[in-house]
C-alpha positions as CSV (number, residue, x, y, z in Angstrom):
1,M,122.6,101.7,46.9
2,Y,119.4,99.8,46.0
3,T,116.0,100.2,47.7
4,I,113.1,97.8,47.3
5,V,110.0,100.0,47.2
6,N,107.2,98.7,49.5
7,P,103.9,98.3,47.6
8,Q,102.3,100.9,49.9
9,A,105.0,103.5,48.9
10,V,104.7,103.0,45.1
11,E,102.2,105.7,44.6
12,R,104.4,108.2,46.5
13,M,107.6,107.0,44.6
14,W,106.0,106.9,41.1
15,P,106.5,110.6,40.1
16,L,110.2,110.2,40.8
17,V,110.6,107.1,38.6
18,A,107.9,107.1,35.9
19,D,109.7,109.2,33.3
20,M,112.9,107.2,33.6
21,L,111.1,103.9,33.5
22,K,109.1,105.0,30.5
23,T,112.4,104.9,28.4
24,A,112.6,101.1,28.9
25,F,109.3,100.6,27.0
26,T,108.4,100.6,23.3
27,P,107.5,104.2,22.7
28,F,104.0,103.6,21.1
29,T,102.8,101.5,24.1
30,A,104.8,103.1,26.9
31,E,101.9,104.8,28.6
32,Q,99.9,101.6,28.8
33,Q,102.8,99.6,29.9
34,L,103.7,102.2,32.6
35,A,100.2,102.1,34.0
36,E,100.2,98.3,34.1
37,V,103.6,98.2,35.9
38,K,102.4,100.7,38.4
39,R,99.2,98.7,39.0
40,R,101.2,95.5,39.5
41,A,103.7,97.1,41.8
42,I,101.0,98.6,44.0
43,A,99.3,95.1,44.1
44,G,102.6,93.5,45.0
45,A,102.8,91.4,41.8
46,A,105.9,93.3,40.6
47,V,108.9,94.5,42.6
48,L,110.1,98.1,42.1
49,I,113.7,98.6,42.9
50,V,115.4,102.1,42.8
51,G,119.1,102.8,42.8
52,Q,121.0,105.8,44.0
53,K,124.7,106.5,43.8
54,P,126.5,106.7,47.2
55,N,126.2,110.2,48.8
56,S,123.4,111.1,46.4
57,S,119.6,111.5,47.0
58,E,118.9,111.5,43.3
59,I,117.4,108.3,41.9
60,D,119.4,107.3,38.9
61,M,118.2,103.7,38.2
62,V,114.9,102.0,38.3
63,L,114.3,98.3,37.9
64,V,111.1,96.2,37.7
65,A,111.1,92.6,38.5
66,E,108.6,89.8,39.0
67,D,109.0,86.4,40.4
68,C,108.0,82.9,39.3
69,I,108.8,79.3,39.8
70,I,110.9,77.6,37.1
71,D,112.0,74.0,37.6
72,E,111.1,74.3,41.3
73,A,113.4,77.3,41.8
74,K,112.1,80.7,42.9
75,V,113.3,83.1,40.2
76,M,113.6,86.9,40.2
77,I,113.0,88.0,36.7
78,V,114.2,91.5,35.8
79,H,111.8,92.8,33.0
80,W,112.7,96.4,32.8
81,L,115.8,98.5,33.7
82,A,116.3,102.1,33.0
83,G,118.6,104.9,34.3
84,H,121.1,107.6,33.7
85,D,124.1,105.3,33.3
86,I,123.0,101.7,33.0
87,M,126.5,100.4,32.1
88,E,127.8,101.8,35.4
89,W,125.0,100.0,37.2
90,L,126.2,96.7,35.6
91,C,129.2,97.0,37.9
92,D,126.7,96.4,40.7
93,V,125.3,93.1,39.4
94,E,126.8,91.3,42.4
95,L,124.8,93.6,44.7
96,L,121.7,92.8,42.7
97,K,122.4,89.1,43.0
98,S,122.8,89.6,46.7
99,I,119.5,91.4,47.0
100,A,117.8,88.6,45.1
101,R,119.4,86.0,47.4
102,D,118.4,88.0,50.5
103,C,114.8,88.1,49.3
104,G,114.8,84.3,49.1
105,Y,115.3,83.8,45.3
106,D,117.2,80.8,44.0
107,R,118.0,82.4,40.6
108,L,118.1,85.8,38.9
109,Q,117.1,86.2,35.2
110,V,117.1,89.2,33.0
111,W,114.6,89.3,30.2
112,G,115.6,91.8,27.6
113,R,116.7,92.6,24.2
114,K,119.6,90.9,22.5
115,G,122.2,93.5,23.6
116,W,121.7,92.5,27.3
117,E,123.0,89.0,26.6
118,K,126.5,90.4,25.6
119,A,126.5,92.9,28.4
120,L,125.7,90.4,31.2
121,M,127.7,87.4,30.2
122,P,130.9,88.7,31.9
123,Y,128.9,88.7,35.2
124,G,128.0,85.0,35.1
125,F,124.8,85.2,33.1
126,R,124.2,82.7,30.3
127,H,121.6,82.2,27.6
128,E,118.9,79.8,28.9
129,F,115.8,80.4,26.8
130,T,114.7,81.8,23.5
131,V,111.3,83.5,23.8
132,L,109.1,83.4,20.7
133,S,105.9,85.5,20.6
134,V,103.1,86.3,18.2
135,P,100.8,89.3,18.5
136,L,97.1,88.2,19.0
137,K,95.6,91.6,18.5
138,V,95.8,93.8,15.4
139,G,98.1,96.8,16.0
140,V,100.0,95.1,18.8
141,H,103.7,94.4,18.1
């Protein structure tokens, strides 16, 4: 079961998800990234989605997404996903697609490391973009 966390509830939910979400970040910048994600979720600029297995009250998956317009389509972009058994959550990709559709999105994208491409292709995802980046500050990777 997925729950989209209302921006007004992020502060209350944060202690339950922060440590899990922290594992999705690069270790040496995790604290800064975590603070930025929280700020954006409270402001409504990022969507925080938590998952629980049926008949359980324990949160075992957290996802952070943002939206943007690409080629005139409203796109939900999953930036971070963390949890106890992520491969098991992949079985629920259809539910995630349904949530995105119900929220008015035209497309769902996952931005992640190379391994996600192989993991998500069986669920209808395909490679669309290659993202190239360069650090602009010393010490930022």
